[in-house]
C-alpha positions in Angstrom: 9.8 -45.2 -11.0 11.4 -42.7 -8.7 11.5 -39.9 -11.3 7.7 -39.9 -11.4 7.5 -38.8 -7.8 8.1 -35.1 -7.5 7.2 -34.2 -3.9 10.1 -35.9 -2.2 12.1 -32.7 -2.0 13.3 -31.6 1.4 11.2 -28.6 2.4 10.2 -27.2 5.7 6.4 -27.1 5.7 6.3 -24.4 8.4 8.8 -22.1 6.8 7.2 -18.8 5.6 3.9 -19.8 7.1 3.1 -16.2 7.9 3.6 -15.2 4.3 1.1 -17.7 3.1 -1.5 -16.7 5.7 -1.4 -13.1 4.8 -1.4 -13.5 1.0 -2.8 -10.1 0.1 -0.8 -8.1 2.6 2.5 -6.6 1.6 5.6 -6.8 3.7 6.9 -3.1 3.5 5.6 -0.2 5.5 3.3 2.4 3.9 3.9 6.0 4.9 1.0 8.5 4.7 2.2 12.1 5.0 0.6 15.5 4.7 2.2 18.5 3.0 1.1 22.1 3.4 0.7 24.0 0.1 -0.5 27.5 0.4 -2.9 28.9 2.9 -5.4 26.2 3.9 -4.6 23.8 1.0 -2.9 20.5 1.7 -1.7 17.4 -0.1 -1.7 13.9 1.2 1.0 11.6 -0.1 1.1 7.8 0.2 4.4 6.1 -0.3 5.5 2.5 -0.1 2.7 0.6 -1.8 4.1 -2.4 -3.5 4.8 -2.2 -7.3 2.8 -5.4 -7.8 -0.4 -3.4 -7.3 -1.8 -1.1 -10.0 -1.5 2.3 -8.5 -3.6 3.9 -11.2 -6.6 1.7 -10.4 -6.1 2.4 -6.7 -6.1 6.2 -7.2 -9.2 5.9 -9.4 -11.2 4.1 -6.7 -9.9 6.5 -4.0 -10.8 9.6 -6.0 -14.4 8.4 -6.3 -14.6 7.2 -2.7 -13.2 10.3 -1.0 -14.5 12.9 -3.6 -11.1 14.5 -4.1 -8.6 14.8 -6.9 -5.5 12.7 -7.0 -2.6 11.5 -9.2 0.3 9.1 -9.3 3.7 10.9 -9.2 7.0 9.4 -10.1 9.4 10.6 -7.3 13.1 10.3 -7.8 13.8 9.0 -4.3 10.6 7.1 -3.3 9.4 5.7 -6.6 5.7 6.0 -7.5 3.8 8.1 -4.9 0.1 8.7 -4.6 -1.0 12.3 -4.1 -4.4 13.3 -3.0 -5.9 16.8 -2.4 -6.8 17.7 1.1 -6.2 15.9 4.4 -7.1 12.3 3.6 -4.8 10.6 6.2 -7.4 8.9 8.4 -9.6 7.9 5.4 -6.7 6.5 3.5 -5.5 4.4 6.5 -8.9 3.0 7.0 -9.3 2.3 3.2 -6.0 0.4 3.0 -6.8 -1.8 6.0 -10.4 -2.5 4.7 -9.3 -3.7 1.3 -6.6 -5.8 2.8 -3.7 -4.1 1.1 -1.8 -3.6 4.4 -2.2 -4.4 8.0 -2.9 -1.7 10.6 0.6 -2.0 12.1 2.2 -1.5 8.6 0.7 1.9 8.0 2.6 4.8 9.4 0.8 8.2 9.5 3.0 11.3 9.7 2.3 15.0 10.1 0.8 17.5 12.5 
C-alpha cells in the first residue's frame, strides 16, 4: 500500500521558489556592447543569452522589428553571439525585457 503513494518524499516546498516564479527569465547576465567599425558604422553585440533559446529565431524577429541586418556568430570565448548593424543597444534592452527573456537588472549595457 505504501508503494502506491509517491509524494511522501522529503522536499522543501519553499526551496527555489524564485526560480519557479520567474519561469521564462534566465539566470545569467546578458551583455549588450557596441563596437566601432569604420567611420560612422557600428556593430551591436549581444552575449549571454541562454542556449535553451533559439538564437536564429530571435535574430529573425529582431531584424524585422529594428529594420537592420544581423547574424549569429560563434565566438571562441563567448559562445554564440548576436550581431546587429548599427547602435541597437537601447532597443535591444527594451525588446529583451518586453518579451520576458531577461529582467531589467540582468541586462548590462556597455559602451560610449
